[in-house]
N, C-alpha and C positions, 0 to 999 in steps of 0.2 A: 302807602300806595309806592312807593321810591323801592320799598323792599318786593313788593309784587312786580313788579318792572326787572327787579334786578334777578330774582330767578325766574323770572322768564328767556332771560338774555344766559341768563349758566346753561338753562336746558335747552336751548334754539343752537346754544353754540357745540354745547357735549352730542345733540342730533348731526350736527355738521359732519362733526369728526369719525364718529361711527360710518355714515354716509359716505366719506372719503376713504374709507377705509375698504368699508364692502366695494367700493365703485372701484377703487386700485384691484382689488380682487377679479371682478370682475373685468375687468378692461385687460390682466393678464392670462385671464383662460377665455377669452374669445380672439385670440389676435393669436396663439398658440400652432405648429400646424399640427398634422396627426403623428402623434405619439405611440411610438411603436414597443412594447411591453412583453419582454422576455418571460418566458416561464417553463422550469423544467416538468413533465407530466408526468411523472413520476412519482408523483407524493399525495397518494390517496389519504385521506378524504380531502386534503387543500387544492390539489389543482392535479386533473385526471384526465383520461383519456378512457370515455365507456359510453356502447350505442351508437357510435357514429357523430359524439361532440366532445367537444372539451366542457368539463365541471369541476367543483368544487367548493369549498368554503372561500379559497380566498380570490377565487376566479368571479364569484358574485360580489364580494365583498370589492374587488377594482370595479367593475361593471358599476353597480354602486355608487363608490367612489367620485367615478369619471362624470356621472349622472348629478350627482350633489357639485363638482366641480366645475362643468358645461366645460369636459374637456372630451377630444376627442380622438378615441385609444386604438388601438390595430392589438391583440392577443395574437402572441407568435411565440408556438409551441419549441425548444428545444433542450438540447443537455444543458445542464449549470455552468460548466466549465466551457463550452461554446459561448455562451452566452454573456459569461465575464468578459473573455476576449472580443465580442463586439462591440461589449458597452462600452470597454477602453478604448476600441477604436473610432466610437461613436458612431456607430452604424445602430445601435438604439438606443433608446431616450431613459427607459426602466428597466428592471426585473426584478420580477414578483415571487414573494416565497424562498426567499434570502435570508440564509442567520447574519448577525454580527460576525464581521470579521477582524480583525488590528490591521490586520494586512492590505485592507481593501480600503479600509476606511481614507486613503490620500486620494484617492480617485473619486470616490460614494457618497453622498450622504445617504442616510439611513432614516428612515420615519419611524415614529410611533409604532413598539408591537402590534402587528399584524394579530398574530394568536401566538398562546403558551398551552406549551403540552412539556412532557420530561422526559430526557431519555434514559431508558433502565435497560436490565439486565431482562433476556427474554427464552423462555429453554421448557423441552416437553415437562408437559407435565411428571409423568410417568418416571424420570431422570432429573428432577426438580431439587430434591435434596440430595443427590447425591454432588451432582455438580454443584448447589450451595456449599455444602462441607469441603469440597477438595478441589475449589477454585484456588489457582494458584500454590498447589502443591501437588496434582498433576495434569498432564498434558491435556488440553481441550482447544477442538477447532472453532474458534468465534469468528463470527461473519461481523463484519463492520463496514462503515460506507468508507469510503478513503478521503482522506483530508479533512476528517470531521474532527472536532473537543475529542469524541469517546473514542476514538482511533488512537487518540495520544497517550487517551488512559491505557490501549490494550494493550499499547507496546512497550508498557513497564508492569505488565503481569508476567511472572516468571511462571516458563514454562508452556505459555499462552502462543500456540500458531494461530493465526489469523487469515479468513478466505475474505479477502478484499475486494467489493462492489461500490459503482460510481453512483449508484441511489439509494435510498431507504426502499424503496419496492424491490432490488436487485437484492435486498441484504436478507427482507424475509425471504426471498425464495431459495435462496443457500440454504434456508433455513427448514423450508416447507418439503427440499428434494432431499436431503439427509448430508450434506456436504457440508452442513457445520452444525457440532453438537449444543450451539446455545450464540445469542447473537444480543449484538448492546445495540439500540436506535430510539427511535423517535417513538410513543408510548402512544399518539392517535394513529401512527401510519398501522400499528402491529395491531391494534383494535379494531380498527376498521375490517382489516385482511381478517382478521379470524369470524367477526359476523359473518361478512361475506361469505366463506366458505364454507361457515359452521363448524370452527375447531376451535369454538372459548375455551371448552372444556378438557384439551386435548396439549393446550400449551399455558403456562402461568407468567405474569409478568411479577419478575421478584424485586425485592427490593435493596436488593445487596449491593446495588448501587445506582440511586439518582440525583440528575440534577435537569435546573429548567433549562429550556430551552425557547430560540424566539424567533418569529419569523416576520419579516419585514418588505417594505419594497423600498430600492434605491433608485436612486436620481442623480443627474450630478452636481458637482459643487458650483458652477457657475447655474443651477437653474435654483436656484434659496425662494425666487418664489413658487415655483411650481411647489416646492417641498412643503410651504408654508400650508398653501392651500392644498395639498395631499393630508396635511393635518390636522389643519380644522374641520373639514369635511367626516375625515375617520371620528375624532372628537365630538361631532356634530351627531353620525350616524350612533354612537355607542350613547349618548345622552336621550337619543330619541326613541331607544329601545329593538333599533332596526338591528344592529348588531346581534342580541339575541338571539333573535327570531332566526337570524342566518347561522348563527352558531347551533341552536339547537336543531338546523334543519339534517345539518351535515356533522355533527357529534354525537355521540353519544354518552355522555361525560357523567362518570359517577361525582364530580362535585360541583355538579352545575349551579344546586341550593346558594353553598358559599358563593361562586360567583356571583350569584342575582344581588346576593345581601354584599357585595365588594362593589358590584355596578351601583345599588343605590347609596353604597357611601359615599362613591364619587360624586353622583348626581349631589348629594348634600352638599361636597365639599367643593364643587363647582358653582355651586349655587354663590354659597357663602364666599365663594372665591371673586365671581361674579361683582357681589354686594359690595364690597371691599374695593375692588377696581372703583365702580361705578360710586362709592364715595372718595378716592381720589382724585376720578375727572372731575368733583364736583369741588373741588376743595383747590384746583388746580388748572381754573381756565385758562388764567393766562398764558400757560404753557403752550408754545406752537405745534402744530399739528405735527410737524417732524419729529419734536421730540416723542411727544406718544408711540409713533411709529417705533421708535429708536426703543421705547420703555419696552413694548409691547415684544420686539425681536429679542434683546435682554434676555426676557423673562422665559420667551422660550429655548435662548439659548441656555440657561441656567438649567431649567428642567430636561434640556438632552444631558447636561454635562450631570447632572446629579445621576441620571440614570446610565450615564457610561460609567459615572465613576461606580457605582453599585454593581454594574457588569464588571469592570476590573477587577473590581473587588471579592465577589467571587468565583473571578476565574483567577485569581490570588490566591483564593482559599484552596480551591481545586489544584494547586502546582505545587501550593506545602502538601498539601494530602497524598499526591501523587508520589513525591518523594520523598515522605515520612512512610508512605506505604511499597514504597520500592522496593524489589527482591534487589537487587542493583545496591553494592555499597555506591554512593554518591559523597565527595569532599570537593569543596572548592576553598582555593585559597588564592592569595595576592599575588604580586609581584614580585616581595620579599621572600615570597613561600610562605608565608605567615597563615594558621588555618583560620578559614572566615565560617565556617560550618560544616557538619560532619551527622549522618540520616543514622538511626540506628543499627542499618544493616553493614554501614563500614565501622561503627565501635565494633559491632562481632566480631569482625573480619580481622580487625586491629588488636580486639584482645581488650578493650579500654571501657570504663562504665562509663563511665559522661564522653560529649564532646572535649577533646583536646584543642577549642579556641584559643588561636593566638600563639600555640606549640609551632612548631617547624613541619614541614612534612616532608623534610628530605631525612626524619628521622625515626618517620611515623611505617611501622614493617608492618604486613610487606610493600606498602603502597611506594615506596619509597626507589625499591627494584624497578619500577614501571616509568622512573621520570628519565631518562635516559637524553631522552629529547626535547625536556623542558625547555630550554631555554629558546628554542625554535618557534615553538608556542607562545611565549610571555614578547619574544621581540619583533618576531612575522607575522605572530597571530595565524599559525598554521595550523591545523588540526590533524590529529593521529588516530584512525581510526580503524576499530575492529583488530586491535592489535591482542597476539597471545603470550602467554607467559606460564610456564610450567615453575612449580614454588614446591620444593621437599623440603619438610622437616621431619623430625623424629615420632613424631605422630603420623605419618602418612605423605602420599605427594596427591598435590592440586594444581588443577591447570586453568588461568584465569584470561577472561579476554576482557580487555581494558579499552575507553575512548578516550583521549585527551584533548579539550577544545577550550579555545579563548574563551573569554570573558571578558566581553564590552561595557562601557559606561554607555550615556547618552550622546555623547560626542563619538561616539566608534572608536575609541581609544580603549586598547588592552588593559583591564585593570588584575587582570589574575590569571585563574584558570580553573575549569573542571574537571575532575578525572571521576568515571564512574569505570568502575568493575564488579566483572559476572563470574559466580563461578561455573564454569563447564563443565569440571568431570565428569559428570553422568551427561551430556551430551557429544563429549569426544567418545563416551565407550558406544554409546547409540549411534554415533554415526560411523563406528567403526564396525558394528554392529549391520547395520543397514548396509556396509561397501562390500561385508563378507556376502551379505543375501544376494545384494544385485551380483555378484559375482559369482554364486552357487547359480543365478539364473543365467548367466550369460555361458557358465560349463552348460548346461543343460541343451543350449544352443551345438554349441560345437562338440560337445558327446556325440549329439546326435547323426549331426555331419561327418564325424570320423571314425566313429564304426562301421561307417559305407564304405569308405576309405581303404579302414583294413580288410575287411571282408574280399575285396580286392586281391590283397597280395597273396592273404589265407586259401582262395581258392587255385592261386598259379600255383605255390607252394603243395595243396594239397592232390593237385594234377601231376605234378612230376613225381611223387613218392611214389604216388597208384602205380606209376609207369613202370619204375625205378624196377621193381624184379623182373621185367620182362625185357627191360632196356640196357639194362644195368651195363652190358656188352658193347652198346653203339655209340661208338667213336662222337658221331655228332652230341647223341642224344646225352654224354657225358657233357660235353660241350657247352651244353644250355644247360644242363641244371646248375654246373660251375656259376654261371655268368648269370642266370633268370632269379635261383634261390639266392643267394646273398645279396641282391641287388632288390629284392621284393621283402625282406627281411630288416635290408637298411630301411626300405620307405614306412617299416610299421613301426622300430626303432626311432626314427625321428619326429613322428607325429606322437608317440606315448613323452616323451622328454617335451613337446612341446609343451602337452596338455599337465605333463608334471611340472614345468614350469610354471607356467599360468597359474598354475592352484597353488603355488608353494605361498605360505604364509611371512613375507619381508618386514623389518622395522623401514623407518622413512629414512633413506639418503638421499642425498642432495650434488650431485655429481653431474659431471657433462657427457648429455645424450647425443649420439647425432640419430638426427632426425629419422634421416634413408633410414639405419638399421631396425627402430623401434616401427615404422611404416610395414617396413618388410616382412618383418615377426606377425604382426597383426594379420597382413593380408594372406601369409602364409596357413596360418593359424585359419583363419575363415574360409579358405578356398574349398573345403567340403561341402560348407554349408553353402556357398554361392552357386555351387554348382548343383546342389541337389533345389536350389527353388528360381535356376534358370536366370542369375543375375549378374551380369557383367561387372568385373574390378578395373576401374580405369586408373591406372597411378605410376606412377615415371618420374624421375628427377637427375638430372644433369649434376645438381651441383649438392655437395655434402652440406648440411648448417646443424651447427650447435648449437644447446642452451643447457642452462642449470638448472636440472630440474631431478624430482625422484624417479628412474626410469621407469619402475614398476607403475607407479603413479600415471603416468604420460602414456604406458601402453593400456591400462584400466582405460582412461579416455577415451582413447583413439576405439577400444573395444564396443565402448556404451555406445558411441555416433558409428558406429559400421553395422549396431545390432538394431538400432532405434531406425538406420533409414532400409534396413531388410525387413524389418516389422511396417512403414509405414508404404515400401512396394507392395509386400501381399496387404497390405488392407488395400489398396486402390487397384490390386487383382481381384478381389472380391468385391468390387464396388462398380468396376467401369470394366468395360469388355472393348479392347481394343488391340492391335495388333503393335505397341509401340514395343522397343528393346527397352529394357529394362537395367539401369549402370547405376556406378555408383564411383564418383570420381571422386582420386584424392590430388590435392598438390601441395607442392610446399613452395614456397618464395618470399624473398626478403623487402621487406617496405623499411626502408630508413635504417635503422637502429633496432628493427623487429622480425622475426621468424615466424612466417606463420605457413597455417597447417589446415585447409578449407577439405573439408567432408559434402559432398554435393549429389542430392538420389534425384531423382524423376516421380517419388511416390506419390501419396494420399498430398504431402502437403498442409501444411492450416491456415486458418483464418488470420484476422488480425487481432481478433480478441483470445485466440489460443495461441499466437505466439506472446501476446504479451505475457503471459499467466505460467507460461511453459517450465521457468525455472523455478516456482512457487512451490515449496515444500509439497508433497500428498495429489499436486494438479496432474491429471492425466488423460488422456483424449481416446486413448488404447483401453478395447474391450480386458479385462482384466490385469492390464496393467496397476500398478505401484503406487508411479509417479515420485519417484524416487534416484532413478537414472540419472537425469538431466540436472535435478537441482545437485547432484554430489560429483557430476562430472561439476560442473561450476565451483562448488568448490575445490575441489581438488587441484584445476588448474590455476587458480586463485590461490590456494596455500603455496602452489611456485612462482605467484609472480608472474601468472597472465592472465590475460581476458580471454572472455568467449561471448559469442553473439551470434545471434539466428536472426535469418532474414527466410520468409518463408510466404508460399503462393498456394490457394487451396486449387488442388487437382495436379499441379505442376511440378511440387518438389520444395523440398527445402537447400540451404544450402549454411551450412554451421562454420566460421571462422575463429580459430584459434590464435593465438598470438602470445610472443614468449621472448623477452630480452637477449638479441643473440648474442653470442661468443665470438668476436671477428678478430681479435689482436692477437698476432703468432705468439707470441709468448707468451699469453694468457691459453692457448690452445696449449703450447707445449705442457707449462706446468700442469694443467688442468691432467694431463695423461699423467 
């Protein structure tokens, strides 16, 4: 009898404890205000816009979680970067469909995984074999989402050019439009798009690189009760089989049977875990309700910790794989200059057959030649980005680009440095060839204008020669021919000399240059072209400014900018009919210790998106454009220690500003002269 009473008492206490937990969640769910849930609508089949409504796997799943948890939510579509900014400003409470990011973990809690897919390479079927075999050997244009894990992988591929997009849908669009040879992106998104447009047979999802990707919903750290509620509802939906129905409705997954088996196993494990927890509760009836709640919270925290440890381990494995497979030479060393790690590429560069761990970095040839400013890295934590070095041996000449940046410990103290070295010998040759091509294209424009200018003096000379037999004894005629013919010959000679001077190849020489002389040269060279296109050039400078640059490269930059301005004006003429006067304004001025050159036109202009991408290699908005003019100009400006920036507005025009360190000291001017 006593035993029966004791068992009844235990069961009553257990039911009261469980009821208290359920009531706590219910009270939380019924007292929160309307929750604004942001989501990126460019992620089919998870969340997207079609036929006048937002739909997808994650949309349905979030609505079901809200219904299960008695939450009042409002789904708000917006780009992911905008959603993160609004979340951090506390203007929204949740973000749906976001990948785990360590950098965001300080401001937000990530839920259990809502859906899992894979990141894979995707390429046209007829080119798949070639791309697989020659990836990392020949240059391919790869479409990839900006600031993603796969973007970090692509940046380390040798000879890879990449075309960046802000979301997965845009990545696929770049591939379909032929603006990329291949892409790396989320498998489900690609399969959905190819099925939608009947392109499944035209594109291949390759296993040359694959890594898992998970999507979550995030809430603020200050709302742990909401996260517990969401995770509990999510687990209940999965255990009930509803998740499988939602998943099958939106995702045509070849591995569905395997996932079904995993769900069944999870159900068995969950039931077993529930039995163990129930037995533990029966054996610990004397524990207070608060202890039970804390125990459950600790269990949930441990599970989340295990998931994060697994995710970090996968991330570390991926990082190690990237370092070892990177075409760049990577060497890590401590504050004493002792080598900690070397990858295979660095061992080949230095001619050693094993990592020289523990040896001095200052004796490692040729990397020791790149350590001139290493003390500033180790003591001040500074970085040296994109430095170049020519290296000459008996076997030949190479050009290396290297980056040195500090290695910090968990306390943000410098514990050493990392140097990455890339062989850019072929790149330098290709860049020179591209520069020569751009120069030849400029010559075509200039010659077309000069040909017209040469024809005018030749016509005058021809007229005088034809009149010579009849008027050779005429005194006035003799004076005119003696004055006009030499003048016209001098005009022709000056035009030809300028053309030859521009076309003549030269080695790079850093010297003091008068900005006024450079722009005078370019404006005179383009005078015939501007006249032919009915464009005015406004250029005047009261002061002489001096900078230390390669004069010929500076001329090439100014010529490229004037050519772009002419093309922009002609494009506007073809699209817009008005009576405006088309003008190119060139100004030079001093700003603190900088000398600035401003080139402004009132041509077609560019959108904000076009302006962001204008310096990307091979990106162009002009019909028949090469997409190398502005990237080469920026490269030449930066090679000479300058900066270049552009502001543009569609149909109003563009302004390009170039800045260099000025030479103002009188002694410096005299010495350089």
